N, C-alpha and C positions, 0 to 999 in steps of 0.2 A: 460573273458574280455567283458564288456558291450559295447553298441554302443557309449556311451559318453566317456568311457575310450579310445576308439579307435580314435574318431574324435575330442575330446574336446567338448566345449560347443558352437560350431558353429551351426547355424540353417541350416540343410540340409534335403532335402527330400530323398526318396529312390533312385532317379535317380542321385542326387548329390553324395550320398554315394557310389553308384556303380562306378561312375567315379573316386572317390578318392581311393576306395579300389583297383581298377585296374590300378591306375596311369595314367588316361586318362586326356588330357587337356580339361578344362571346361570353356567356350564352345570350340568346335574344331576349329582349325585354318585353316586346310587344308582338302582336300578330303581324304587323307591318314589317318588323325585323325578320320574321320567319319568311315572309314573302320575298324579302330582299335576298335571302340565301338562295332560293330557287331561281330567282331572276338572274343572279350572278352565275349560277351554274349553267343556265341556258346561254347566257352571254359568253361565258368561257368556252363552252363546247363550240359555239358558233365561230369563235375567233381562234379555235385550235390551241387554246391554252393546254399544255400537256397534263397538268393536274386535273383540270375540269374534264378533259377527255377521258382520263383514266377513271375518274369517278363515274362518268357516263358509261364506260365499258362495264364497270362493276354492276350498275343497275340493269343494263341490257342483258348481261349474262346471268345475273342472279335472280332477275324477276320477269324478264320479257322473252326468255327463250321459248320457242314453240313447244318444247317438251315439258316445260314446268310452269308456264305462266298462269295456269288455272289451279295449280296446287297450293296447298297450305304453306309449303316451303317458300314459295315466291312471296306470299303475303308476309311471312315471318321475316324474310330478307329485307323487305321494304321497311318494316318496323325497326329492325336493328340498324339499317342504314340511316334512317331519319334520326334515330337516337344519337348515333355517332356524328352525323353531319351537323346537327344542331346543338350537340352537347347537352342533351337532356337525359333524364332518368326514366326508363321504362318502369312503370309501376306494377305492383302486384298486391294481392291481398295482404294486409298488415303493414304495407309500406307506403300507402298513399298519404298525401298531405292532408292535414285536418281541414274540415270545412265548418263554417257557421251558416246556419239557415236563418232567414228572417222570422221574426215573431209571427205566429199565425193570427191573422185578424179575427176579432171577436165574432164577426158575422159568419166566418168560416168555422171557427172553433165550436160554436154552439150547435152546429149540425153534424158534428163528428161523433159517431158511436163510441169511439175509443181515441181520445185526444192523444194520450201518451204513445200509443202504438203508431198513430199517424205521424207524429213528430219524429220518433225514432226511425221509422222506416223511410221517411223522406230524407232524413239526414244520411242514412246508410246509402240510399240511392245516389245522393249528391256526391258522397265520398267515392263511389265506384266509377264516376265519370272520367276521372283523370287517367289517361293512358301514358302521357309523356309530361313529366314535371321538370321545371327548371328551378331548383331550390334557391339559387342566388337571386333570381328575379321574381319568383312567384308565379310565372307564366304557366298556365295549365292547358294542355291540348287533349282532345279526343281524336285518336287516329283511326282512320278507316282506309284499309288497303283492299281495293276491289278490282275485279275485271270489269271492263266497260259494259258488258251485257247485264251485269247485276244492277237492277233498277231499284233496289231496296237499301235503305240505311237502317241498321239495327242500332238505335241510340241508347240501348241499355234499359236497366230497370226503371219501371214507371208503374208501380203496382196497381193492377186494376181493382183490387179489393179496397185500396185507399181511395181511388178515384170514384168508385161507384157506391161505396158504403153509405147507406142512408137514403140513396136515391133509387135503388132497386131493392125489392124485397129479397130476391135471390140473385146472387152474382153468378152468371153462367160460367160453365167450364170454358176455358180459353179457346180451345180448338173448335168446339161446336158453336159457341156463342159469340166469340170475338175474333175469329180467325180470318175474317175478310172484311172489306169495306162495307159490303151489303149487311153483314151481321152487326157490325158496329153501328151502322146507320139506324138499324132497327132499335138498338138500345138508346141512342141519342134522341131519336124521335119520340120514344116512349117517355123519356125524361122531360122533353119539351112539352108533350101533350098533357103531362101531369102538372104543368106549371112550375117546374123545378129547374128550368134551363139556366136562369140567371144565377141561381145559387150554385149550380154545377159549374157554370162558367167561372165564377169566382174561385172555386177550388182548383179547377184545371189551371187557371192562370197562375195561381199561387204555386202549384206544384212545378209548373214549367220554370218559373223564375227561381224557385228555391233549388231545384235539382240541377238546372243547367247554368246557374249563376257563374259568370266569369269563366265558363268553359268554351273555348274556341274549337272549331272543327277543322281538321286537316284531312281531306279526302284525296286519296291518291289512286289513280287508275293506271294500270300497267297494260300496255298495248304491244302485241307481238307483230301484228301485220298492219299494213304492207311493209312498214318499217317500224323498228322499235321506238317507242316514245313513252314518256311519263307525263301524265296530265295531273296537275295539282290544283285542287280547289281549296281556298281558305275562306272559312265562314266565321264571321265575328259572332260572339255570344249574343250580343244584343239583337243583331239581325235575325239570328236563328230563333230566339225566343219570341221576337215580335212577329215573325212569320207564323208560328204556331198560334199565338194569341189572336192575331188578326183573322186567321182562318176560323178559329173557334167563335169569335165574335160575329162572324158572318153566318153562322148557323151550322147545323149538323152536316148538311151536304158538302159545304165548303171544307169543314174540318176533315171529313173522310176523304176528301180529294188529296190530302197529304198524309194524314194519320189514318192508316187503313187496316191495321190489324195488330193483335197482340200475339206473342209467342214466348213462352217461358218467362212470363211476367215483364217482358221487354216491349217497349214501344217500337213498332216498325213503321218507318216513313217511306214515302216515295222519294227517290233520290232527286229527280228532276227539279221540283220546286225548291229544294234545299240548296243545291249547287247554283241555282239561278241567282240567289241573293249573295253568293260569294264572289270571289275573284278567281279567274281561271288563268293558269300558267301552263302552257304546253311546251314541253321540253323534248325536241327531237334528240334521240340518243345515237351515238356512234355504233355501228355494227360490231358486235363483240367478235365476229369472225376476223375482223381486221386488227384486233388487239395484238401487238407484238408480244406482250407478256403472256397472254393466254395461249397464243399459238406456240410459244417457246415451251411453256410448262406442259401443255398437252402433248407436244412432240416428245419431250423427255419422258413423261409418264408412259406413253405408248411404247417407246423404244425399250425402256427399262422393264416394264411389266410384261409386255406381250412378245418381246423379242429376246432381250438378253437373258431374263430369268428362265425363259423356256428353251434356251439353247439354240435359238434360231440364228443368232449372230455371236461372234466372239467378243471378248472384252476389247480387243484392239479395234474391231469394226465399230463397236459401240462408242469408244473414245473418239474415233474419227467422225462419226455422225454428230456427236455432241459438240465437237469443236466447230464443225461446219454450221450447225444450228446456232451456236453461240455467236459466231461471226455475223450471221444473217440477222440475228436478234439485235446485236449492237448497231448494225447499219440502219435498221428500221427505227430504233430508238433515236439515233442521231438525227435522222430525217424528221422525225416527229418533233423533236425539241427545236431544231432549227426552223421548222415551219411555224412553230408557235412563238418564236421570238419576235 
């Protein structure tokens, strides 16, 4: 059965075909649908499905190679891969979906030095949280592509001047006054000692609910050693928000056990507690060195650029090498497809 026999004459790319082959909603409607994509990728690689294995090769080569896995290019590759894989739109300034924030309760509003500034800045922070948007279904994701050693999650703008205005006479400079858990704890304890903790707590919980409303987190860790793998964590919006609010309700020390510093007006969280409330999917990846396509392309590039163009071999020798490599490539592809049938 050929590709067109299977799908008819619709125009599909390999990611569309993957979704159709595995019966996945395209695009996903819920976070559970997103999980299903990665679970099916894991299943397909395990069962030697050629398409799933090829996608696995792409991830292991583009994000988990020892020479690039720590680089920004690897993080960018994951973002672009996930966008294509799930058929979402990577957002940027001016293109994010509109958001509505809940009305500010009266008890919070009356203690705000500047109500309009508070509302506008909270709305702007909420707007910036969507990294991957699915226009057809309204699903919104915040993407975090990390190396496993990175124990911090930057969850974006959460303006300290909004959080502390009216509770502190002077809001400290971020690095010196809010750049660590110890420094934040001093501020939180000061607010508590002055009898303002309950009011502060109401504002904090409002900001968490307004800014992260309906934003689900997709945290992806790329591992190069001892074998390439992609570890995916999916965290539901409600669980994420409840985690922060529960920690705050338990007091300053518990809050700083997860929310431990500010940098560039952004809330920085410890990764561990966040991913613990999510679902983990560990995807062992095929070794990119065994990819027939990559081996074939790299061989051709090397022979063409470093040998033929430099006059180290003749055109006839080059043709002979390409013909031999092509025959080997086709044999490997045939084995791969027959193995996956």
